[in-house]
VOLO-351878 format. One line per 10 residues: number of its first residue (from 1); for each residue x, y, z of C-alpha. Coordinates in Angstrom, 3 decimals, padded with zeros to 6 digits. Each point is the difference from the previous one (the first is absolute). Layout:
BEGIN
NUM) X/Y/Z ~ ... .
END
This chain:
BEGIN
1) 000.000/000.000/000.000 ~ 002.923/002.356/000.669 ~ 001.262/-000.577/-003.515 ~ -003.385/000.952/-001.344 ~ 000.086/003.296/001.903 ~ 003.456/000.834/-001.379 ~ -001.155/-000.758/-003.498 ~ -002.873/002.437/000.325 ~ 002.429/002.668/001.193 ~ 002.341/-000.569/-002.933 .
11) -002.879/-000.224/-002.435 ~ -001.053/003.533/000.826 ~ 003.596/001.222/000.327 ~ 000.122/001.600/-003.458 ~ -003.270/001.852/000.515 ~ 001.165/001.192/003.407 ~ 003.287/001.247/-001.433 ~ -001.784/001.965/-002.725 ~ -002.382/001.493/002.530 ~ 002.913/001.129/002.161 .
21) 001.643/001.653/-002.998 ~ -003.253/001.861/-000.611 ~ -000.153/001.144/003.633 ~ 003.635/001.163/-000.115 ~ -000.737/001.924/-003.189 ~ -002.906/001.781/001.705 ~ 002.173/000.857/003.024 ~ 002.799/001.288/-002.232 ~ -002.450/002.202/-001.905 ~ -001.372/001.343/003.298 .
31) 003.483/000.787/001.366 ~ 000.957/001.714/-003.264 ~ -003.160/002.081/000.123 ~ 000.627/000.932/003.634 ~ 003.605/000.985/-000.730 ~ -001.156/002.249/-002.848 ~ -002.494/001.666/002.325 ~ 002.608/000.407/002.727 ~ 002.459/001.522/-002.457 ~ -002.610/002.510/-001.100 .
41) -000.833/001.207/003.501 ~ 001.474/003.285/001.191 ~ 001.655/000.254/003.399 ~ -002.926/002.125/001.232 ~ -002.462/-002.767/-000.827 ~ 001.863/-002.547/002.097 ~ 000.792/002.614/002.684 ~ 003.754/-000.444/-000.200 ~ 002.442/002.742/-000.908 ~ 002.753/-000.397/-002.565 .
51) 003.419/000.226/001.741 ~ 002.480/002.381/-001.614 ~ 003.751/-000.139/-000.386 ~ 001.567/001.863/002.912 ~ 003.725/000.069/-000.718 ~ 000.546/003.790/-000.034 ~ 000.726/002.208/002.960 ~ 001.952/-002.550/002.046 ~ 003.470/000.567/001.400 ~ 002.262/-003.023/000.230 .
61) 002.870/-000.934/002.262 ~ 001.769/-003.277/-000.712 ~ 002.901/-001.951/001.454 ~ 001.132/-002.961/-002.060 ~ 002.460/-000.884/002.742 ~ -002.828/-000.687/002.476 ~ -002.543/-000.979/-002.702 ~ -002.446/002.652/001.217 ~ -002.129/002.529/-001.831 ~ -002.097/002.806/001.497 .
71) -002.581/001.889/-002.053 ~ -001.958/002.949/001.321 ~ -002.391/002.764/-001.040 ~ -002.443/002.491/001.467 ~ -003.541/-001.293/000.476 ~ -002.468/001.860/-002.252 ~ -003.799/000.169/-000.181 ~ -000.192/-002.642/-002.724 ~ 001.753/-002.530/002.251 ~ -002.467/000.209/002.876 .
81) -002.279/-003.028/000.341 ~ 002.025/-001.912/-002.594 ~ 002.824/-002.525/000.057 ~ 003.523/000.226/-001.359 ~ 000.840/-003.334/-001.625 ~ 003.323/-001.387/-001.290 ~ 001.770/-003.346/-000.366 ~ 003.117/-000.925/001.988 ~ 001.918/-003.194/-000.654 ~ 001.310/-001.727/003.163 .
91) -000.038/003.148/002.127 ~ -000.909/001.328/003.432 ~ -002.237/003.063/-000.252 ~ -000.839/002.734/002.523 ~ -001.981/003.196/-000.591 ~ -000.216/003.182/002.104 ~ -001.869/003.284/-000.065 ~ 002.659/002.291/001.396 ~ 001.238/-002.257/002.844 ~ -003.319/-001.767/000.593 .
101) 000.052/-003.642/-001.216 ~ -003.005/-000.916/-002.143 ~ 001.139/-003.244/-001.700 ~ 002.364/-002.884/000.745 ~ 000.688/-003.201/-001.911 ~ 002.541/-002.750/000.436 ~ 001.420/-002.298/002.643 ~ 003.012/-002.212/-000.696 ~ 000.217/-003.676/000.949 ~ 002.905/-002.323/000.640 .
111) -000.923/-001.880/-003.180 ~ -001.097/003.015/-002.048 ~ 001.868/003.297/-000.146 ~ -002.544/001.504/-002.354 ~ -003.383/001.159/001.307 ~ -001.454/-000.624/-003.433 ~ -000.721/001.811/-003.252 ~ -003.315/001.757/-000.375 ~ -001.961/003.092/-000.898 ~ -000.122/002.416/002.946 .
121) -003.103/002.141/000.440 ~ 000.531/002.825/002.499 ~ -003.080/001.880/001.237 ~ 000.460/003.758/000.254 ~ -001.417/001.356/003.307 ~ -002.597/002.771/-000.203 ~ 002.000/002.339/002.280 ~ 003.240/-000.182/-002.002 ~ -000.516/002.773/-002.579 ~ 003.081/002.173/-000.318 .
131) 002.121/-002.479/001.945 ~ 002.792/-002.144/-001.431 ~ -000.647/-003.638/-000.986 ~ 003.165/-002.113/000.098 ~ 000.259/-003.602/-001.126 ~ 003.128/-001.928/000.978 ~ 000.847/-003.169/-001.939 ~ 002.742/-002.391/001.111 ~ 000.799/-002.851/-002.380 ~ 000.863/-003.426/001.366 .
141) 002.325/-000.872/-002.877 ~ 002.528/001.981/-002.012 ~ -001.364/-001.381/-003.263 ~ -003.447/001.462/000.637 ~ 001.128/003.572/000.656 ~ -001.615/002.592/-002.285 ~ -000.980/003.687/000.080 ~ -002.665/-000.295/-002.692 ~ -003.631/-000.110/001.147 ~ -003.373/000.042/-001.700 .
151) -002.195/001.792/002.568 ~ -003.794/000.058/-000.240 ~ -002.380/002.337/001.806 ~ -003.696/-000.776/000.406 ~ -002.649/-001.681/002.110 ~ 000.872/-003.457/001.301 ~ -002.781/-001.615/-002.052 ~ 001.150/001.678/-003.199 ~ 003.636/-000.949/000.648 ~ -000.922/-003.639/000.616 .
161) -002.099/-000.147/-003.178 ~ 002.798/001.634/-002.018 ~ 002.605/-002.486/001.220 ~ -002.319/-002.928/-000.701 ~ -000.638/001.319/-003.506 ~ 003.750/000.163/-000.605 ~ 000.178/-003.688/000.849 ~ -003.062/-000.934/-002.049 ~ 002.038/-001.843/-002.650 ~ 002.034/-001.974/002.543 .
171) -003.089/-000.811/002.034 ~ -001.889/-001.094/-003.112 ~ 002.836/-002.301/-001.110 ~ 000.357/-001.392/003.516 ~ -003.726/-000.583/000.238 ~ 000.056/-001.804/-003.337 ~ 002.891/-002.180/001.154 ~ -001.812/-000.642/003.278 ~ -003.107/-001.176/-001.847 ~ 002.054/-002.166/-002.366 .
181) 001.870/-001.519/002.936 ~ -003.247/-000.867/001.762 ~ -001.410/-001.480/-003.234 ~ 003.066/-002.217/-000.378 ~ -000.356/-001.215/003.611 ~ -003.676/-000.748/-000.653 ~ 000.979/-001.946/-003.133 ~ 002.395/-002.047/002.150 ~ -002.788/-000.688/002.526 ~ -002.266/-001.074/-002.861 .
191) 002.695/-002.333/-001.303 ~ 000.552/-001.440/003.467 ~ -003.712/-000.590/000.465 ~ -000.121/-001.934/-003.254 ~ 003.063/-002.108/000.798 ~ 002.401/001.890/-002.304 ~ 003.362/000.266/001.743 ~ 001.635/003.038/-001.604 ~ 001.552/002.737/002.138 ~ 001.079/002.454/-002.681 .
201) -003.129/002.152/000.390 ~ 000.471/000.100/003.777 ~ 003.628/001.143/-000.155 ~ -000.699/002.547/-002.704 ~ -003.005/001.358/001.896 ~ 002.043/000.335/003.192 ~ 002.799/001.638/-001.968 ~ -002.408/002.601/-001.325 ~ -001.492/000.642/003.445 ~ 003.410/000.321/001.655 .
211) 001.155/002.434/-002.658 ~ -003.131/002.113/000.494 ~ 000.503/000.147/003.787 ~ 003.687/000.780/-000.454 ~ -000.494/002.871/-002.441 ~ -002.900/001.442/001.984 ~ 002.408/000.771/002.843 ~ 001.391/002.936/-002.000 ~ -003.403/001.564/-000.600 ~ -001.836/002.682/001.951 .
221) -003.029/-002.301/-000.060 ~ 001.811/-002.406/002.349 ~ 000.967/002.887/002.285 ~ -003.702/000.601/000.617 ~ -000.523/-003.652/001.002 ~ 003.311/-000.770/001.788 ~ 001.378/003.215/001.517 ~ 002.673/-001.842/002.014 ~ 003.378/000.011/-001.717 ~ 001.284/-003.209/001.617 .
231) -003.043/-001.883/-001.284 ~ 000.578/001.396/-003.490 ~ 003.664/-000.998/000.036 ~ -000.642/-003.504/001.288 ~ -002.680/-000.659/-002.630 ~ 002.203/001.552/-002.700 ~ 002.951/-002.307/000.691 ~ -002.179/-003.053/000.614 ~ -001.775/000.193/-003.353 ~ 003.235/000.900/-001.764 .
241) 001.711/-003.090/001.422 ~ -002.942/-002.192/-001.034 ~ 000.178/000.948/-003.676 ~ 003.115/-002.060/-000.946 ~ -001.324/-003.014/001.939 ~ -003.300/000.087/-001.855 ~ 001.792/000.478/-003.321 ~ 002.073/-003.122/000.577 ~ -003.002/-002.042/001.135 ~ -002.004/001.150/-002.999 .
251) 002.826/-000.738/-002.424 ~ 000.143/-003.585/001.229 ~ -003.683/-000.449/-000.899 ~ 000.393/001.122/-003.630 ~ 003.070/-002.110/-000.800 ~ 000.756/-003.713/000.117 ~ 002.797/-001.134/002.308 ~ 001.212/003.493/000.955 ~ 000.412/000.380/003.782 ~ 001.445/002.795/002.157 .
261) -000.002/-001.699/003.407 ~ 003.460/001.159/001.055 ~ -000.546/003.534/-001.323 ~ -003.355/000.149/001.761 ~ 001.445/-000.928/003.401 ~ 003.018/002.269/-000.409 ~ -002.333/002.915/-000.730 ~ -002.117/-000.860/003.030 ~ 003.100/-000.242/002.207 ~ 001.249/003.372/-001.243 .
271) -003.359/001.607/000.756 ~ 000.054/-001.496/003.507 ~ 003.566/001.250/000.600 ~ -000.825/003.502/-001.230 ~ -003.168/000.142/002.093 ~ 001.925/-001.124/003.097 ~ 002.698/002.617/-000.592 ~ -002.670/002.673/-000.410 ~ -002.054/-000.864/003.079 ~ 003.093/-000.513/002.183 .
281) 001.449/003.388/-000.984 ~ 003.100/-001.409/-001.737 ~ -000.960/001.565/-003.320 ~ -002.782/002.397/-000.904 ~ -002.745/-000.644/-002.574 ~ 001.295/002.338/-002.662 ~ 003.568/-001.218/000.478 ~ -001.005/-003.575/-000.774 ~ -002.195/000.865/-002.991 ~ 002.851/000.427/-002.556 .
291) 001.445/-003.361/001.086 ~ -003.352/-001.685/-000.436 ~ -000.682/001.626/-003.375 ~ 003.494/-000.864/-001.268 ~ -000.408/-003.637/001.040 ~ -003.493/-000.154/-001.475 ~ 001.331/001.374/-003.278 ~ 002.747/-002.654/-000.121 ~ -002.597/-002.581/000.975 ~ -002.304/000.963/-002.877 .
301) 002.890/-000.014/-002.480 ~ 000.761/-003.557/001.123 ~ -003.662/-000.926/-000.432 ~ -000.009/001.414/-003.535 ~ 003.163/-001.945/-000.849 ~ -001.666/-003.175/001.259 ~ -002.982/000.833/-002.173 ~ 002.177/000.379/-003.070 ~ 001.873/-003.201/000.771 ~ -003.235/-001.974/000.407 .
311) -001.861/001.669/-002.851 ~ -001.036/-003.388/-001.425 ~ -002.008/-000.722/003.152 ~ -002.307/002.984/-000.370 ~ -003.640/-000.958/000.160 ~ -001.066/003.208/-001.702 ~ 002.519/002.203/-001.856 ~ -002.431/002.926/000.023 ~ -000.102/-000.022/003.791 ~ 003.769/-000.263/000.331 .
321) 000.521/002.915/-002.381 ~ -002.394/002.164/001.994 ~ 001.685/-001.187/003.200 ~ 003.420/001.140/-001.223 ~ -001.449/003.401/-000.911 ~ -001.453/000.284/003.499 ~ 003.301/-000.894/001.714 ~ 001.947/002.460/-002.150 ~ -002.445/002.785/000.899 ~ 000.318/-000.818/003.707 .
331) 003.806/-000.005/-000.216 ~ -000.039/003.386/-001.750 ~ -002.119/001.413/002.809 ~ 002.342/-001.498/002.608 ~ 003.042/001.557/-001.663 ~ -001.728/003.386/-000.215 ~ -000.817/-000.172/003.679 ~ 003.606/-000.832/000.910 ~ 001.288/003.106/-001.783 ~ -002.794/002.385/000.966 .
341) -001.896/-000.814/003.192 ~ -002.399/002.921/-000.298 ~ -003.705/000.393/-000.469 ~ 000.533/000.625/-003.699 ~ 000.849/-003.659/-000.570 ~ -003.265/-001.882/-000.390 ~ -000.789/-003.600/-000.778 ~ -001.442/000.786/-003.422 ~ 002.381/-002.306/-001.878 ~ -000.666/-002.915/002.323 .
351) -003.748/000.563/-000.200 ~ 000.213/000.073/-003.774 ~ 001.865/-003.325/-000.061 ~ -002.324/-001.701/002.456 ~ -003.096/001.329/-001.768 ~ 001.219/-001.417/-003.307 ~ 000.665/-003.330/001.629 ~ -003.369/-000.058/001.776 ~ -001.836/000.629/-003.246 ~ 001.893/-002.753/-001.815 .
361) -000.307/-002.399/002.923 ~ -003.726/000.498/000.488 ~ -000.514/-000.643/-003.703 ~ 002.007/-003.229/000.222 ~ -001.492/-000.997/003.367 ~ -003.590/000.462/-001.095 ~ 000.615/-002.146/-003.072 ~ 001.647/-002.659/002.169 ~ -002.715/000.140/002.665 ~ -002.782/-000.362/-002.550 .
371) 001.782/-003.017/-001.498 ~ 000.718/-001.518/003.421 ~ -003.567/000.492/001.218 ~ -001.331/-001.607/-003.168 ~ 002.316/-002.972/000.596 ~ -001.057/-000.213/003.655 ~ -003.654/000.140/-001.005 ~ 000.573/-002.730/-002.594 ~ 001.958/-002.095/002.503 ~ -002.709/000.360/002.655 .
381) -002.665/-000.887/-002.537 ~ 001.889/-003.135/-001.024 ~ 000.569/-000.888/003.635 ~ -003.692/000.427/000.753 ~ -000.969/-002.171/-002.965 ~ 002.500/-002.658/001.035 ~ -000.790/000.056/003.723 ~ -003.757/000.702/000.062 ~ -002.905/-002.362/-000.544 ~ -002.023/001.493/-002.846 .
391) -003.421/-000.995/001.378 ~ 000.324/000.868/003.697 ~ 002.822/002.617/-000.147 ~ 001.799/-001.650/002.929 ~ 003.488/-001.467/-000.201 ~ 000.463/-003.186/-002.006 ~ 002.256/-003.006/000.611 ~ 003.024/001.826/-001.500 ~ -000.523/002.854/002.450 ~ -000.347/-002.442/002.886 .
401) 003.191/-001.864/-000.917 ~ 001.861/003.318/-000.368 ~ -001.188/001.582/003.250 ~ 000.089/-003.052/002.250 ~ 003.789/-000.194/-000.221 ~ 000.308/003.510/001.474 ~ -001.632/-001.053/003.290 ~ 002.047/-001.675/002.775 ~ -001.266/-003.571/000.381 ~ -000.426/000.203/003.789 .
411) -002.344/003.010/-000.406 ~ -002.244/-001.713/-002.532 ~ -003.589/-001.204/000.273 ~ -002.048/-001.242/-002.973 ~ -003.693/-000.449/-000.731 ~ -001.035/-002.578/-002.602 ~ -003.369/001.001/-001.497 ~ -002.203/-001.842/-002.505 ~ -003.367/000.983/-001.510 ~ -002.535/-002.811/000.136 .
421) -002.416/-000.875/-002.849 ~ 001.793/001.956/-002.747 ~ -000.265/-002.960/-002.428 ~ -003.724/-000.283/000.739 ~ -000.667/003.631/-000.872 ~ 002.177/-000.157/-003.124 ~ -001.714/-003.168/-001.293 ~ -003.545/001.019/000.953 ~ -000.131/003.725/-000.664 ~ 003.085/000.649/-002.128 .
431) 003.427/001.451/000.649 ~ -001.374/003.529/000.371 ~ -001.834/-001.165/003.110 ~ 003.163/-001.719/001.200 ~ 001.934/003.263/-000.470 ~ -002.630/001.782/002.074 ~ 000.509/-002.531/002.776 ~ 003.768/000.529/-000.103 ~ -000.340/003.815/000.075 ~ -002.485/-000.062/002.885 .
441) 002.252/-002.354/001.936 ~ 003.036/002.217/-000.703 ~ -001.848/003.082/001.248 ~ -000.780/-001.843/003.220 ~ 003.570/-001.238/000.414 ~ 001.427/003.489/-000.568 ~ -002.094/001.270/002.903 ~ 001.673/-002.511/002.306 ~ 003.544/-000.444/-001.325 ~ 002.473/002.716/-001.035 .
451) 002.404/-002.175/-002.051 ~ -002.084/-002.186/-002.305 ~ 001.088/-002.013/-003.041 ~ -001.999/-002.053/-002.475 ~ 002.169/-003.025/-000.757 ~ -002.486/-002.078/-002.020 ~ -003.544/-000.025/-001.380 ~ -001.701/-000.222/003.402 ~ 003.112/000.034/002.208 ~ 001.325/002.940/002.036 .
461) 002.818/000.516/002.486 ~ 000.056/002.768/002.631 ~ 003.260/001.019/001.655 ~ 000.199/001.238/003.594 ~ 003.173/001.188/001.711 ~ 000.818/-000.231/003.724 ~ -003.540/-000.894/001.077 ~ -000.867/-002.208/002.973 ~ -002.225/-003.069/-000.354 ~ -002.848/001.827/001.753 .
471) 000.004/002.694/-002.687 ~ 000.091/-002.568/-002.800 ~ -003.057/-001.743/001.482 ~ -001.678/003.413/000.293 ~ 000.526/000.591/-003.725 ~ -001.506/-003.392/-000.847 ~ -003.014/000.681/002.223 ~ -000.448/003.408/-001.630 ~ 000.005/-001.627/-003.463 ~ -002.636/-002.536/001.105 .
481) -002.129/002.812/001.416 ~ 000.152/001.930/-003.264 ~ -000.976/-003.112/-001.984 ~ -003.000/-000.615/002.282 ~ -001.105/003.613/-000.324 ~ 000.420/000.014/-003.784 ~ -001.796/-003.291/-000.612 ~ -002.865/001.046/002.263 ~ -000.872/003.007/-002.173 ~ -001.464/-002.041/-002.868 .
491) 002.700/000.427/-002.638 ~ -000.261/-002.077/-003.183 ~ 003.478/-001.415/000.600 ~ 000.937/-001.596/003.321 ~ 003.601/000.576/001.140 ~ 001.643/-002.800/001.952 ~ 003.758/000.244/000.638 ~ 001.940/-002.766/001.698 ~ 002.722/001.402/002.251 ~ 003.014/-001.461/001.712 .
501) 003.030/001.658/001.545 ~ 003.363/-000.827/001.447 ~ 002.968/001.882/001.383 ~ 003.725/-000.622/000.205 ~ 001.089/-002.987/002.073 ~ 003.482/-000.943/001.043 ~ 001.548/-002.239/-002.671 ~ -001.736/001.669/-002.972 ~ 002.502/000.602/-002.807 ~ -002.258/001.825/-002.475 .
511) -003.415/001.597/-000.308 ~ -001.216/-003.206/-001.672 ~ 000.196/-001.802/003.356 ~ -002.368/002.600/001.476 ~ -002.268/-000.087/-003.052 ~ -000.349/-003.790/000.162 ~ -001.436/000.208/003.513 ~ -002.298/002.857/-001.051 ~ -001.207/-002.064/-002.999 ~ -000.752/-002.971/002.223 .
521) -002.097/002.137/002.325 ~ -001.726/001.614/-002.989 ~ -001.083/-003.416/-001.348 ~ -001.492/-000.884/003.377 ~ -001.947/003.267/-000.091 ~ -001.039/-000.672/-003.609 ~ -001.596/-003.277/001.053 ~ -001.824/001.703/002.840 ~ -001.418/002.643/-002.374 ~ -001.166/-002.596/-002.522 .
531) -002.000/-001.866/002.621 ~ -001.805/003.202/001.005 ~ -000.227/001.529/-003.504 ~ -003.347/001.215/-001.341 ~ 001.191/-000.811/-003.523 ~ -001.343/-003.563/000.488 ~ -003.568/001.254/000.176 ~ 000.513/002.180/-003.060 ~ 001.221/-002.978/-001.987 .
END
């Protein structure tokens, strides 16, 4: 019966897939329409001001020796009730109106010198007009020192919306990759449910998700959700360290005989050593990053060389080509980051490579999944035909012989069941009447026994596991009660089923020893039923 349910699900799979495409198309059209409306709204309509560039009028004092910068200006009418917003990379920030502190950001840790990199929004007090606003910036690392700032002035809501709009492209690409990653994981779950053991979709989906979470750490959007710098740094390095591991695992699933066991464990050991050195204060996060990126680059070069060497083992050349493009794009981004660890270095190249690979892989995966599901459906259909009795839809003798060997002998109990008077009904009223008798008897047996097999024309076997003799007798009594109830309702066909059971005894070497005792008891019951049968009066 379970097979039948799966077949119904697969039968309607194509229709369901088309319907989902239609729903996605409607949602996409709605989102496009909403974005057009949003783009056409003025700032007054959504009650948010448009922040303006605010780079003029500031005086600057800088000391490259101490990695500090101080910018100041006189507070004017236009600044009141607004925020001054700017980005600082790995810096401690304090703001004062005259000597009165109004803003502070940044605490160092033993494992993290940097307080984090984020957009700072400093509220201007109402009573500060004509006074001097001073912002002091102290950089945690020499390589992050800069005197160039892009300062915005406006309401906090308008500033937030402006910064989110600047990241619209990155957020859109990340959201797309997030959706694709989830889809690939769902495809893996669907494969697993249908007995298809293929992990390539899982590893690729996780790769996409990890890359999304990693790249989101650099975005203002993440600052709104996770304002704590330590949390941002930990998630940043965690997802970054996971990427090479997932790449290696995925590569093993798309090639034959290519394994990276040693490389995998070396990478894991390096990550553990770096994490220990960071948390124990031996080395700081940013100090260990170049080492990790350099090793990861060498690691990926080695992986590519292994790919080239084993090119004859590729399962799909299209996938491998897209994979190489993806790795090259990631390496380019890593090199750029090594030479310029500033906000200007994005992950655009890596996103481009991964997006190309995701598109190619989903195309290949969907084709493979459709083929695999069709094969599974065909295999299940053949199995059902081979293992199911066509008249009663219970297991046949082949199914019994196959399943009985999976049960430990000392846990086994068997019922031998035989329908009385089948030959009489066949000879007197025809085989259609005999089939009715068999179907009615099967319906009754299914209500009593959970594992039922039809092993002959009027012969059945029921399997019970780990049941005491009292329970077996209860099942036999329940069957007799159902027969009495059925035959007392005036049906055209009387159902009489002889029943005998036996359980494992010490010295039994196979299920046949148990079945012989059950058969013997069934024949005794068959004789008892014949003596009391109403069929004699009908004849």
